[in-house]
C-alpha positions in Angstrom: 22.3 -27.4 19.5 22.6 -25.1 21.4 20.4 -24.2 23.7 21.3 -20.2 23.1 19.4 -19.0 20.4 21.4 -16.3 20.0 24.3 -16.7 17.5 23.7 -15.9 13.6 23.5 -18.4 11.6 22.3 -18.0 7.9 22.6 -21.9 5.5 21.3 -21.8 2.6 -2.0 -44.9 3.6 -0.9 -47.9 4.8 -4.5 -49.9 5.8 -5.6 -49.5 8.9 -5.2 -51.9 11.5 -9.0 -52.7 13.4 -9.9 -50.2 16.2 -8.3 -50.5 19.9 -9.8 -52.5 22.3 -9.8 -50.1 25.8 -10.9 -51.6 29.0 -10.9 -48.9 31.9 -9.3 -47.8 35.0 -8.6 -45.0 37.0 -5.6 -42.8 37.8 -3.8 -39.4 37.9 -0.8 -37.4 36.2 1.7 -35.6 38.1 5.2 -34.1 36.8 4.4 -31.3 34.5 0.8 -30.1 36.5 2.5 -30.4 39.4 4.9 -28.6 38.8 2.4 -25.4 36.9 1.0 -25.6 40.7 -2.1 -26.8 38.9 -4.7 -30.1 40.1 -3.9 -32.9 38.9 -4.8 -34.1 35.6 -7.3 -36.7 36.0 -7.3 -39.1 33.8 -9.8 -42.0 32.7 -7.2 -43.9 30.3 -8.3 -45.8 27.8 -4.8 -49.3 28.1 -4.2 -51.4 25.4 -6.4 -55.0 26.0 -3.2 -56.8 24.9 -2.2 -59.1 21.6 -2.8 -56.8 18.3 -3.5 -53.4 19.3 -0.3 -53.1 21.8 1.7 -50.9 20.6 4.7 -52.2 18.4 7.3 -49.4 20.0 6.7 -48.3 23.3 9.2 -45.8 23.1 8.9 -43.0 20.4 11.0 -40.6 19.4 10.0 -36.9 18.2 11.2 -34.9 17.1 10.5 -30.8 17.4 11.9 -27.3 16.3 11.7 -24.5 19.7 8.5 -22.8 17.7 5.4 -22.0 20.1 3.5 -24.9 18.2 5.6 -27.3 19.4 3.4 -27.7 22.5 0.9 -30.4 21.4 3.7 -32.9 21.1 6.1 -31.1 24.9 2.6 -31.2 27.0 1.5 -35.4 25.2 4.5 -35.9 27.4 4.9 -33.3 30.1 1.4 -34.1 31.4 1.7 -37.9 30.7 -0.7 -38.3 28.3 1.3 -40.9 26.8 1.5 -43.2 29.0 -2.4 -43.2 29.2 -2.3 -44.7 25.3 0.9 -47.1 26.4 4.0 -45.3 25.0 6.4 -42.9 26.0 7.0 -40.2 24.3 10.9 -38.5 23.8 10.4 -35.3 22.8 13.9 -33.9 20.7 15.0 -31.0 20.1 16.3 -30.8 16.4 18.3 -27.6 15.0 17.0 -27.4 11.4 14.0 -28.3 9.5 16.7 -29.7 7.4 17.8 -31.7 10.8 14.4 -32.7 10.6 13.9 -33.8 7.8 17.3 -36.0 7.7 16.4 -37.3 11.1 12.6 -38.8 9.8 14.4 -40.2 6.6 16.8 -41.6 8.0 14.8 -43.6 10.8 16.1 -41.3 14.3 13.1 -40.2 15.0 10.0 -42.3 14.5 7.9 -39.1 14.2 8.2 -35.3 14.5 6.7 -31.4 15.2 7.0 -31.1 11.0 6.1 -28.0 8.6 3.2 -29.6 6.1 5.2 -28.7 3.2 8.5 -30.2 4.2 6.4 -34.0 4.6 4.7 -33.5 0.7 8.3 -32.6 -0.2 10.3 -34.8 0.7 7.2 -37.4 -0.5 7.9 -36.4 -3.8 12.1 -35.7 -3.7 11.6 -31.7 -3.9 14.7 -30.9 -1.8 15.9 -33.3 -0.6 16.5 -37.8 -0.8 12.6 -39.6 -1.8 10.9 -41.1 0.8 7.3 -41.5 1.0 5.9 -40.1 4.0 2.4 -40.2 6.1 0.8 -37.0 7.8 -1.5 -38.4 11.2 -2.8 -35.1 11.8 -2.5 -31.3 11.6 -1.1 -29.6 14.5 -2.2 -26.4 14.2 -3.8 -23.7 12.3 -2.4 -19.9 11.9 0.0 -18.1 14.3 3.2 -17.8 12.4 3.8 -14.2 11.1 5.8 -12.4 8.7 8.4 -9.5 10.2 10.4 -6.5 8.1 13.1 -5.0 9.9 13.1 -1.7 11.8 15.1 0.1 9.0 12.9 -1.2 6.6 9.6 0.6 8.1 12.6 4.0 8.8 12.8 4.2 4.9 7.9 4.3 4.9 7.4 0.6 5.1 4.4 -0.5 7.3 2.5 -3.4 5.2 3.0 -5.1 1.6 1.9 -1.7 -0.2 4.6 0.3 0.6 6.2 -2.5 0.6 5.9 -3.1 -2.6 6.4 0.8 -3.9 9.4 0.8 -1.7 10.7 -2.8 -4.2 9.6 -1.2 -7.3 12.6 1.5 -7.2 15.2 -0.9 -5.7 14.9 -4.4 -6.8 17.3 -7.4 -6.1 18.1 -5.1 -2.8 16.5 -7.5 0.2 16.8 -9.7 1.4 14.1 -12.4 3.3 14.5 -15.5 4.8 12.0 -18.5 5.1 12.7 -21.5 7.0 12.7 -24.2 4.4 12.6 -24.3 0.4 8.6 -25.9 0.4 7.8 -25.4 3.6 5.3 -23.6 5.1 6.5 -20.5 5.7 8.4 -20.4 2.7 4.7 -20.9 1.1 3.4 -18.2 3.1 5.8 -15.4 2.3 5.6 -16.4 -0.7 2.2 -15.6 -1.2 2.4 -12.6 0.6 5.5 -10.9 -1.7 2.6 -12.5 -4.6 -0.5 -10.8 -3.6 0.9 -6.9 -3.6 2.8 -7.6 -7.5 6.1 -9.3 -5.8 7.8 -12.4 -7.7 9.2 -13.3 -4.4 12.1 -15.0 -7.0 12.7 -12.4 -9.2 12.6 -9.4 -7.0 13.9 -10.0 -4.0 16.6 -12.9 -2.3 16.4 -15.3 -0.9 17.7 -17.2 2.1 17.1 -20.2 4.7 17.5 -19.7 8.2 16.6 -22.0 10.9 13.2 -20.6 12.5 15.7 -19.6 16.4 18.2 -17.7 14.4 15.7 -15.4 12.9 15.7 -13.1 15.4 20.2 -12.5 16.0 19.9 -13.0 11.8 18.4 -9.6 11.8 19.9 -8.2 14.4 23.4 -8.0 12.5 21.6 -7.2 9.5 21.2 -10.4 7.7 18.1 -10.1 6.1 15.5 -7.3 5.5 12.9 -9.8 6.4 11.4 -12.8 7.8 8.7 -15.5 8.0 8.2 -17.4 10.9 6.8 -18.8 13.5 6.0 -17.7 17.3 7.6 -16.6 19.6 10.4 -15.3 16.9 7.9 -12.5 15.3 7.0 -11.5 18.9 10.7 -11.6 19.7 11.8 -9.4 17.0 9.6 -6.5 18.4 10.4 -7.3 22.6 14.4 -7.1 20.7 13.3 -4.4 19.0 14.7 -4.6 15.9 11.6 -5.2 13.4 7.9 -5.2 13.8 4.6 -7.2 11.6 4.0 -6.5 8.9 1.6 -9.5 8.7 0.0 -12.6 10.3 -0.2 -16.0 8.4 -4.4 -15.4 9.6 -4.5 -12.8 7.6 -2.9 -14.6 4.6 -5.0 -17.7 4.7 -7.3 -17.8 8.4 -7.5 -20.6 9.8 -4.6 -22.3 7.5 -3.4 -25.2 8.2 1.0 -25.0 9.6 2.4 -27.9 11.2 1.9 -31.3 11.1 2.2 -34.3 12.9 4.7 -36.3 10.2 6.7 -40.0 9.7 8.1 -41.9 7.4 4.8 -44.2 5.9 7.5 -47.3 6.9 7.5 -46.0 9.8 3.5 -46.1 9.9 3.1 -49.4 8.1 5.0 -50.8 10.7 4.3 -49.3 13.8 0.0 -49.0 13.2 -1.0 -48.8 16.9 2.1 -46.9 17.6 1.4 -44.3 15.3 -2.5 -44.6 16.5 -1.8 -44.7 20.3 0.7 -40.7 19.2 -1.8 -39.0 17.8 -4.5 -39.9 20.6 -1.6 -38.6 23.1 -1.0 -35.4 20.8 -4.7 -34.9 20.2 -5.5 -35.1 23.2 -2.9 -32.7 24.3 -4.4 -30.2 21.9 -7.9 -30.2 23.6 -5.7 -29.4 26.6 -4.0 -26.3 25.4 -7.3 -24.6 23.7 -8.7 -24.1 26.9 -8.1 -20.8 27.1 -7.2 -21.0 31.0 -4.3 -23.7 30.7 -2.5 -21.1 27.9 -0.6 -19.5 30.2 0.9 -22.2 32.2 2.2 -24.8 28.8 3.5 -21.8 27.9 5.7 -21.1 31.2 6.4 -24.7 30.4 7.8 -24.3 26.9 9.5 -21.1 27.4 12.4 -23.1 29.0 15.4 -23.9 27.6 14.9 -27.7 27.0 11.7 -26.8 25.1 11.2 -23.4 22.6 14.0 -21.4 25.3 12.3 -17.6 25.2 10.5 -15.2 27.4 7.5 -16.7 28.9 5.8 -13.6 28.1 6.9 -13.1 24.6 5.6 -16.5 24.2 2.3 -16.0 25.8 0.9 -13.0 24.6 0.6 -14.0 21.4 -0.9 -17.9 22.4 -3.7 -15.8 24.1 -4.0 -13.7 21.2 -3.2 -10.2 22.2 -1.2 -8.2 19.6 0.8 -5.7 19.4 2.3 -5.3 15.6 5.7 -2.9 17.3 4.7 0.6 15.3 1.7 1.1 16.5 -1.1 -1.5 16.4 -2.5 -4.0 18.8 -5.2 -5.7 18.9 -7.2 -9.1 19.7 -6.8 -11.1 17.3 -9.7 -14.0 16.9 -7.9 -16.1 14.7 -4.9 -16.8 16.8 -3.2 -20.4 17.3 -5.6 -22.8 17.5 -4.6 -26.0 18.8 -7.8 -28.1 18.1 -10.9 -25.8 17.6 -13.0 -28.8 18.3 -11.1 -31.1 16.0 -11.4 -29.0 12.5 -7.5 -27.5 13.3 -6.6 -31.6 13.5 -8.1 -33.5 10.4 -5.6 -33.3 8.1 -7.4 -32.1 5.2 -6.2 -33.2 1.8 -7.1 -30.0 0.1 -5.2 -28.8 2.7 -2.1 -31.1 1.6 -2.7 -30.2 -1.8 -2.8 -26.0 -1.7 1.2 -26.5 -0.9 2.1 -28.5 -4.3 -0.1 -26.3 -6.1 2.4 -24.0 -4.1 5.8 -25.5 -5.0 4.4 -26.0 -8.8 3.5 -22.6 -9.0 7.0 -21.4 -7.9 8.8 -23.8 -9.7 9.6 -26.3 -7.5 7.5 -29.0 -9.5 8.1 -28.7 -13.2 5.2 -30.8 -14.1 1.3 -31.3 -12.3 1.6 -34.1 -9.9 -2.3 -36.1 -9.0 -2.3 -34.1 -6.7 -5.4 -36.2 -4.8 -3.2 -39.0 -5.3 -0.7 -37.7 -3.2 -2.3 -36.4 -1.0 -4.5 -39.7 -0.2 -0.7 -42.0 -0.2 0.2 -38.7 2.6 -2.5 -38.0 4.9 -3.5 -41.1 7.4 -7.8 -39.9 7.5 -8.6 -44.0 8.2 -6.2 -43.7 11.7 -7.0 -40.1 12.7 -10.5 -41.6 12.5 -10.0 -44.1 14.8 -8.1 -41.7 17.4 -11.1 -39.3 17.0 -13.4 -41.8 17.8 -12.1 -43.1 20.7 -12.1 -39.7 22.4 -15.2 -38.6 20.5 -13.8 -35.6 18.1 -16.0 -34.7 15.8 -15.5 -35.4 12.6 -16.1 -33.0 9.6 -18.6 -33.2 6.8 -15.5 -33.5 4.2 -11.9 -34.0 3.4 -11.5 -30.8 1.4 -12.9 -27.9 2.5 -12.9 -24.2 1.0 -11.0 -21.3 2.2 -10.7 -17.5 0.0 -6.9 -16.0 1.1 -5.6 -12.4 1.0 -5.4 -12.1 -2.9 -9.4 -13.0 -2.8 -8.3 -15.9 -5.0 -10.2 -19.4 -3.7 -9.0 -22.3 -2.9 -11.4 -25.8 -3.3 -9.1 -28.6 -4.0 -11.3 -29.1 -6.9 -9.3 -28.3 -9.9 -5.5 -27.8 -8.0 -3.7 -28.1 -11.6 -5.6 -24.6 -12.9 -5.4 -23.5 -9.5 -1.5 -23.3 -9.6 -1.4 -21.8 -13.0 -3.6 -19.8 -12.8 -1.7 -16.4 -11.0 -0.3 -13.4 -12.8 2.4 -14.0 -10.6 4.5 -16.8 -10.6 7.7 -18.6 -11.6 
């Protein structure tokens, strides 16, 4: 993929092994710490004792898309946290979510920073080849947004309610972009539109565009709105072509977003490597969630090798400083979280099930799957618990959680088929 983000493009549990044994040694990681002018990160690394606990692979290629929420994968490598657990993470910048999907399935990538719903879609054979998949951990909550073009604002639109009024008079005249048909951004966009009585299947046109190409496509008029991760919503405001109509934390506070994903075969063949990878990224998540580290993280991921966007565009929303581009500024306590005491990272079964309910709601699934069984197959809770225990990360009391979304509908995973069928607006 080119480092440039300015070319318009429009494209339509395995059983966990025994817990590893550690012995302690001392060490210091330089690299990114020195580059950013930080004090070296002092570590007391646990290294592999030998034998059955050793990583099966010592070099792990991890794909990512240029988005702010790739930060924990990047920082695990840049801070040398991977070495602490006996592996070397090789971050691999990818061009599109379809490319990430294909490279995971064919083995070119060992793991990836990937859309939650994409993993579930591949597992069920929606939107591509069917392959058993695994979610090792959730990488972040919150921090995505829905951006509308300035020309829509010029017609009086500032939010979902005023957009609904406009669309009633001009059905099928507006185009919205998301990043992958089964992915998180497609589901946030659909849910938000439907909350205002807009049917995303019947009332608007939708296209698929890779995240780094969203702004360039809006600039040349290829779409009237999009849903994507940061920093591309903030970049649209920076470039004076769009405004933020809603954040995804407005839709669902502390919603699941990207995950650390792999194929089930890879995890089964490399359980110790998977656990080592999980631990390195989990520790990086803790590092990023310390507010004093975020400006330095923003500076590092802003580079061409990673997100390739102005540092200030990344840093603002990473710190919770929001401006919607049309006169409203606020400090958002529900900005992008990477750890939050471990509540971000635990792979809740109900989170994965929610994406299946939306796939069913919008006709991507023609019948109800066994929601809970699928989530148990994919989400590697036992493996996560082992990693969390080593890092003393707290665990929730239950693998299910409850939330009330923007439309006032409660989700708790207790009756997913009824939940999926119960929406007034659906395919």
